C-alpha positions as CSV (number, residue, x, y, z in Angstrom):
1,M,-4.9,-2.3,-5.4
2,N,-3.0,-5.5,-5.0
3,V,-0.5,-5.1,-2.2
4,C,2.4,-6.6,-4.3
5,D,1.5,-4.8,-7.5
6,G,0.9,-1.2,-6.4
7,G,-1.2,1.1,-8.5
8,T,-2.8,4.5,-9.0
9,I,-5.1,6.5,-6.7
10,S,-6.8,9.8,-7.4
11,G,-5.6,13.0,-5.8
12,G,-7.8,14.0,-2.9
13,V,-8.7,10.5,-1.7
14,T,-8.3,9.8,2.0
15,S,-8.2,6.0,1.9
16,I,-6.3,3.3,-0.1
17,P,-8.0,-0.2,-0.4
18,F,-5.4,-2.9,-0.6
19,T,-6.0,-6.6,-1.5
20,N,-3.9,-9.7,-1.2
21,T,-4.3,-12.7,-3.4
22,S,-1.7,-14.9,-1.6
23,T,-3.1,-17.8,0.4
24,T,0.1,-18.3,2.3
25,T,1.4,-14.8,3.2
26,S,0.1,-11.7,5.0
27,Y,2.0,-8.5,4.2
28,T,2.8,-5.6,6.5
29,I,3.6,-2.3,4.8
30,T,6.5,-1.0,6.8
31,S,7.1,2.3,5.0
32,C,5.6,4.4,2.2
33,K,8.0,7.2,1.0
34,D,8.7,9.4,-2.0
35,S,12.0,9.5,-3.8
36,S,13.4,12.0,-1.3
37,G,12.6,9.8,1.6
38,N,9.6,11.7,2.9
39,T,6.7,9.6,4.2
40,M,3.4,9.9,2.3
41,P,1.4,12.7,4.0
42,G,-1.3,11.2,6.3
43,W,0.2,7.7,6.3
44,P,-0.8,5.9,9.5
45,S,1.8,5.6,12.3
46,T,0.9,1.9,12.8
47,N,2.1,-0.3,10.0
48,P,-0.9,-1.6,8.1
49,V,-1.3,-5.4,7.7
50,I,-2.9,-6.8,4.5
51,P,-4.1,-10.3,5.5
52,M,-3.7,-13.4,3.3
53,A,-6.6,-14.7,1.2
54,S,-8.8,-17.4,2.8
55,G,-11.7,-19.5,1.7
56,G,-11.5,-18.2,-1.9
57,V,-11.7,-14.5,-0.8
58,N,-8.8,-12.1,-1.2
59,G,-7.4,-10.6,2.0
60,S,-8.2,-6.9,2.2
61,H,-7.5,-3.8,4.3
62,T,-8.1,-0.1,3.7
63,V,-5.4,2.2,4.8
64,V,-6.9,5.5,6.0
65,L,-4.9,8.7,5.4
66,S,-5.2,11.5,7.8
67,V,-4.8,14.0,5.0
68,A,-5.9,13.8,1.3
69,A,-3.4,12.4,-1.2
70,I,-1.6,15.0,-3.3
71,S,-1.8,14.7,-7.1
72,G,1.4,14.2,-9.0
73,K,3.2,12.4,-6.3
74,E,4.6,8.8,-6.3
75,Y,5.5,6.7,-3.3
76,T,7.4,3.5,-3.0
77,Y,6.3,1.1,-0.2
78,I,8.1,-1.8,1.4
79,T,6.4,-4.9,2.6
80,S,7.4,-7.4,5.2
81,P,8.0,-10.1,4.1
82,L,9.1,-8.7,0.7
83,C,6.8,-9.3,-2.2
84,P,8.0,-11.8,-4.8
85,Q,8.9,-9.4,-7.6
86,A,12.3,-7.7,-7.9
87,T,11.1,-4.1,-7.2
88,N,9.1,-2.6,-4.4
89,P,5.6,-1.6,-5.4
90,K,4.5,2.1,-5.9
91,I,1.5,4.2,-5.3
92,R,1.0,6.8,-8.0
93,V,-1.3,9.7,-7.2
94,S,-3.1,11.0,-10.4
């Protein structure tokens, strides 16, 4: 999923592939929490960095979860620097 757009993953997955189309900015995901402020189960303790695109190739990084994603949940994540859109992107677990 594009780091600044968010998207949907399937319940039971243990990794989330992120891409970055920006050629000027790498993004660090500094938190990933549900509406109650709980961190997504299995989210890594080290903030993942999604590198910028280079040489015509999108930047990419796969976030590995230590436990499987739980269906029916939604998590909002915050990037540093902030993505250009007005709202923080979300991960929806189908």
